[in-house]
DSSP file (Angstrom, degrees, kcal/mol; ACC not computed):
  #  RESIDUE AA STRUCTURE BP1 BP2  ACC     N-H-->O    O-->H-N    N-H-->O    O-->H-N    TCO  KAPPA ALPHA  PHI   PSI    X-CA   Y-CA   Z-CA
    1    1 A M    >         0   0    0      0, 0.0     3,-1.0     0, 0.0     4,-0.5   0.000 360.0 360.0 360.0 -24.3  -13.2   12.0    6.7
    2    2 A E  T >   +     0   0    0      1,-0.2     3,-0.9     2,-0.2     4,-0.4   0.780 360.0  67.1 -68.3 -24.2  -10.0   14.1    6.5
    3    3 A I  T >> S+     0   0    0      1,-0.2     4,-2.7     2,-0.2     3,-1.1   0.781  88.4  67.0 -67.1 -25.1  -11.5   16.1    3.7
    4    4 A L  H <> S+     0   0    0     -3,-1.0     4,-2.1     1,-0.3    -1,-0.2   0.810  89.8  63.2 -65.6 -28.1  -14.2   17.5    6.1
    5    5 A T  H <4 S+     0   0    0     -3,-0.9    -1,-0.3    -4,-0.5    -2,-0.2   0.716 113.7  35.1 -68.6 -18.1  -11.4   19.4    7.9
    6    6 A I  H <> S+     0   0    0     -3,-1.1     4,-1.6    -4,-0.4    -2,-0.2   0.818 118.0  49.2 -96.8 -43.5  -10.9   21.3    4.7
    7    7 A L  H  X S+     0   0    0     -4,-2.7     4,-2.6     1,-0.2     5,-0.2   0.856 105.5  55.5 -71.1 -36.7  -14.5   21.5    3.4
    8    8 A I  H  X S+     0   0    0     -4,-2.1     4,-2.2     2,-0.2     5,-0.2   0.945 110.5  43.5 -66.2 -48.1  -16.2   22.8    6.6
    9    9 A P  H  > S+     0   0    0      0, 0.0     4,-2.3     0, 0.0    -1,-0.2   0.892 114.6  51.3 -64.0 -35.8  -14.0   25.8    7.1
   10   10 A I  H  X S+     0   0    0     -4,-1.6     4,-2.5     2,-0.2     5,-0.2   0.925 111.1  47.3 -64.8 -43.4  -14.2   26.7    3.4
   11   11 A S  H  X S+     0   0    0     -4,-2.6     4,-2.2     1,-0.2    -1,-0.2   0.880 112.5  49.5 -67.5 -36.5  -18.0   26.4    3.4
   12   12 A L  H  X S+     0   0    0     -4,-2.2     4,-2.1    -5,-0.2    -1,-0.2   0.896 111.5  49.9 -66.6 -39.1  -18.2   28.6    6.5
   13   13 A F  H  X S+     0   0    0     -4,-2.3     4,-2.0     2,-0.2    -2,-0.2   0.929 112.4  45.9 -64.0 -46.3  -15.9   31.2    4.9
   14   14 A L  H  X S+     0   0    0     -4,-2.5     4,-2.2     1,-0.2    -2,-0.2   0.872 112.0  51.9 -66.9 -36.6  -17.9   31.3    1.7
   15   15 A G  H  X S+     0   0    0     -4,-2.2     4,-2.3    -5,-0.2    -1,-0.2   0.888 108.6  51.6 -65.1 -38.3  -21.1   31.6    3.7
   16   16 A G  H  X S+     0   0    0     -4,-2.1     4,-2.4     2,-0.2    -2,-0.2   0.880 108.3  51.1 -64.7 -38.4  -19.6   34.4    5.7
   17   17 A I  H  X S+     0   0    0     -4,-2.0     4,-2.3     2,-0.2    -2,-0.2   0.919 111.1  48.6 -63.9 -43.1  -18.7   36.2    2.5
   18   18 A G  H  X S+     0   0    0     -4,-2.2     4,-2.0     2,-0.2    -2,-0.2   0.899 112.2  48.4 -63.4 -41.0  -22.3   35.8    1.2
   19   19 A L  H  X S+     0   0    0     -4,-2.3     4,-2.3     2,-0.2    -2,-0.2   0.895 111.3  50.0 -66.4 -40.5  -23.7   37.1    4.4
   20   20 A A  H  X S+     0   0    0     -4,-2.4     4,-2.1     2,-0.2    -2,-0.2   0.892 110.1  50.9 -64.5 -39.6  -21.4   40.1    4.4
   21   21 A A  H  X S+     0   0    0     -4,-2.3     4,-2.3     2,-0.2    -2,-0.2   0.882 109.7  51.0 -65.3 -37.8  -22.4   40.8    0.8
   22   22 A F  H  X S+     0   0    0     -4,-2.0     4,-2.2     2,-0.2    -2,-0.2   0.933 111.7  45.9 -64.7 -45.8  -26.1   40.7    1.8
   23   23 A F  H  X S+     0   0    0     -4,-2.3     4,-2.2     2,-0.2    -2,-0.2   0.846 111.3  53.4 -67.1 -32.8  -25.6   43.1    4.7
   24   24 A W  H  X S+     0   0    0     -4,-2.1     4,-2.0     2,-0.2    -1,-0.2   0.930 110.7  46.1 -64.7 -45.3  -23.6   45.4    2.5
   25   25 A A  H  <>S+     0   0    0     -4,-2.3     5,-2.3     1,-0.2     4,-0.5   0.867 112.1  51.9 -65.4 -36.1  -26.4   45.5   -0.1
   26   26 A L  H ><5S+     0   0    0     -4,-2.2     3,-0.8     1,-0.2    -1,-0.2   0.896 110.4  48.2 -65.5 -40.6  -28.9   46.0    2.6
   27   27 A K  H 3<5S+     0   0    0     -4,-2.2    -2,-0.2     1,-0.2    -1,-0.2   0.846 108.1  54.6 -68.9 -34.4  -26.9   48.9    4.0
   28   28 A K  T 3<5S-     0   0    0     -4,-2.0    -1,-0.2    -5,-0.1    -2,-0.2   0.517 117.4-111.6 -79.4  -5.2  -26.5   50.5    0.5
   29   29 A G  T X 5 +     0   0    0     -3,-0.8     3,-1.0    -4,-0.5     4,-0.2   0.779  67.8 143.9  85.2  28.0  -30.3   50.5    0.0
   30   30 A Q  T 3 <S+     0   0    0     -5,-2.3     3,-0.2     1,-0.2    -4,-0.1   0.738  76.9  41.5 -70.3 -21.6  -30.6   47.9   -2.7
   31   31 A F  T 3  S+     0   0    0     -6,-0.3    -1,-0.2    -5,-0.2    -5,-0.1   0.033  82.0 108.1-114.9  25.7  -33.9   46.5   -1.3
   32   32 A D  S <  S+     0   0    0     -3,-1.0    -1,-0.1     1,-0.2    -2,-0.1   0.882  87.0  21.4 -74.5 -39.5  -35.6   49.8   -0.3
   33   33 A D     >  +     0   0    0     -4,-0.2     4,-1.5    -3,-0.2    -1,-0.2  -0.560  61.4 151.7-133.8  69.4  -38.4   50.0   -2.9
   34   34 A P  H  > S+     0   0    0      0, 0.0     4,-1.6     0, 0.0    -1,-0.1   0.852  79.3  52.1 -70.4 -31.7  -39.3   46.6   -4.5
   35   35 A Q  H  > S+     0   0    0      2,-0.2     4,-2.2     1,-0.2     5,-0.2   0.885 106.4  53.9 -70.3 -37.1  -42.9   47.6   -5.3
   36   36 A G  H  > S+     0   0    0      1,-0.2     4,-2.2     2,-0.2    -1,-0.2   0.895 108.1  49.4 -63.8 -40.2  -41.8   50.8   -7.0
   37   37 A D  H  X S+     0   0    0     -4,-1.5     4,-0.9     1,-0.2    -1,-0.2   0.879 111.0  50.2 -66.3 -37.1  -39.5   48.9   -9.3
   38   38 A A  H  < S+     0   0    0     -4,-1.6     4,-0.3     1,-0.2    -2,-0.2   0.878 117.0  39.8 -69.1 -36.9  -42.3   46.4  -10.1
   39   39 A N  H >< S+     0   0    0     -4,-2.2     3,-0.9     1,-0.2     4,-0.5   0.762 103.5  68.8 -83.7 -25.5  -44.8   49.2  -11.0
   40   40 A R  H >< S+     0   0    0     -4,-2.2     3,-0.9     1,-0.3    -1,-0.2   0.842  95.4  54.4 -64.3 -34.2  -42.3   51.4  -12.8
   41   41 A I  T 3< S+     0   0    0     -4,-0.9    -1,-0.3     1,-0.2    -2,-0.1   0.708 102.7  58.9 -74.7 -17.5  -41.9   49.1  -15.7
   42   42 A L  T <  S+     0   0    0     -3,-0.9    -1,-0.2    -4,-0.3    -2,-0.2   0.558  82.5 103.4 -88.0  -7.6  -45.7   49.0  -16.3
   43   43 A T    X   -     0   0    0     -3,-0.9     3,-0.5    -4,-0.5    -3,-0.0  -0.406  68.0-139.4 -76.2 152.5  -46.1   52.8  -16.8
   44   44 A T  T 3  S+     0   0    0      1,-0.2    -1,-0.1    -2,-0.1    -3,-0.0   0.661  95.4  68.8 -85.0 -16.7  -46.6   54.1  -20.3
   45   45 A D  T 3   +     0   0    0      2,-0.1     2,-0.3     0, 0.0    -1,-0.2  -0.035  68.9 146.1 -92.3  33.8  -44.4   57.1  -19.8
   46   46 A Y    <   -     0   0    0     -3,-0.5     2,-0.5    -5,-0.1    -5,-0.0  -0.556  33.0-160.7 -73.2 128.1  -41.3   55.0  -19.6
   47   47 A D        -     0   0    0     -2,-0.3    -2,-0.1     1,-0.1    -1,-0.0  -0.956   9.3-165.4-113.0 120.3  -38.2   56.7  -21.1
   48   48 A D        +     0   0    0     -2,-0.5    -1,-0.1     2,-0.1    -2,-0.0   0.489  64.8  90.2 -86.4  -0.9  -35.4   54.4  -22.0
   49   49 A R  S    S-     0   0    0      1,-0.0     2,-0.1     0, 0.0    -2,-0.1  -0.798  81.3-120.3 -93.5 134.3  -32.8   57.1  -22.4
   50   50 A P        -     0   0    0      0, 0.0    -2,-0.1     0, 0.0    -1,-0.0  -0.410  28.7-108.4 -71.6 150.1  -30.9   58.0  -19.3
   51   51 A K              0   0    0      1,-0.1     0, 0.0    -2,-0.1     0, 0.0  -0.549 360.0 360.0 -76.8 140.4  -31.1   61.5  -17.9
   52   52 A P              0   0    0      0, 0.0    -1,-0.1     0, 0.0     0, 0.0   0.505 360.0 360.0 -71.2 360.0  -28.0   63.6  -18.4
């Protein structure tokens, strides 16, 4: 039972890091256009070279 005093704070800390990473990605706009990404790969005018 003493191990729970270590494991519970560690799991809360790691969960907080994951939640902070999610909100950071949300703020940076990672999830803005999921439909566009899904449809973009199906187009025939796909260019695999990056633009300069």
